[in-house]
C-alpha positions in Angstrom: 248.5 85.3 82.0 251.1 82.5 82.5 252.8 82.2 85.8 256.2 83.3 84.4 254.5 86.3 82.9 252.8 87.1 86.2 256.1 86.9 88.0 257.8 89.2 85.5 255.0 91.8 85.7 254.8 91.7 89.5 258.5 92.2 89.7 258.4 95.3 87.5 255.2 96.9 88.7 254.7 100.0 90.8 253.1 99.3 94.2 249.5 99.8 93.1 249.9 97.5 90.1 252.0 95.1 92.2 249.0 94.4 94.5 246.8 93.5 91.5 249.4 91.4 89.8 250.4 89.6 92.9 246.8 88.7 93.6 246.6 87.4 90.1 249.7 85.3 90.6 248.3 83.9 93.9 245.0 83.0 92.2 246.8 81.5 89.1 249.1 79.4 91.4 246.1 78.1 93.4 244.3 77.0 90.2 247.5 75.5 88.7 248.2 73.4 91.9 244.6 72.2 92.1 244.8 70.9 88.5 248.2 69.4 89.1 247.1 67.7 92.3 244.1 66.1 90.5 246.4 64.7 87.9 248.9 63.5 90.5 246.1 61.7 92.3 244.7 60.2 89.2 248.0 58.5 88.3 248.7 57.6 91.9 252.2 59.2 91.8 254.4 57.7 94.4 255.5 61.0 95.9 252.1 62.7 95.7 251.9 63.5 99.5 255.2 65.3 99.4 254.2 67.1 96.3 251.0 68.3 97.8 252.9 69.3 100.9 255.2 71.5 98.8 252.1 73.1 97.2 250.7 73.9 100.7 254.0 75.5 101.8 254.2 77.6 98.6 250.5 78.6 98.9 251.1 79.5 102.6 254.0 81.7 101.6 251.9 83.4 98.9 249.0 83.9 101.3 251.2 85.5 104.0 252.8 87.8 101.3 249.4 88.7 99.9 248.0 89.6 103.3 251.0 92.0 103.7 250.5 93.5 100.2 246.8 94.2 101.0 248.0 96.4 103.9 250.5 98.2 101.8 253.6 96.3 102.9 255.2 95.0 99.6 258.8 94.2 100.6 258.3 90.6 101.6 256.2 89.8 98.5 258.6 91.6 96.2 261.5 89.6 97.7 259.5 86.4 97.2 258.9 87.3 93.6 262.5 88.2 93.0 263.6 84.8 94.4 261.2 83.1 92.1 262.5 84.9 89.0 
C-alpha cells in the first residue's frame, strides 16, 4: 500500500481498522525513510543532515501517535493523518 493510500484509508477507518492502518502507515514510513536516507547518503546531498532530522521528527510524531492508538486513544493520530491529507 502506498503512503497516500495508507493516509486515505487511515482517515476513513473505524477505530479498530484505524489502529491496523496507522501501524501500517508507520511501518511504511520507516521503510521509506530508510531507503531515502541511504540514497541521500550515497549522493552526499548537501542538506542530508537536515533531511534526516526531518525524518526523525516525523517518525517521533508517528511513534507518539501510535503509542496512543495502541491504548485506544485515536484523536491525536487522526488529527495527524488529517493534517497530512
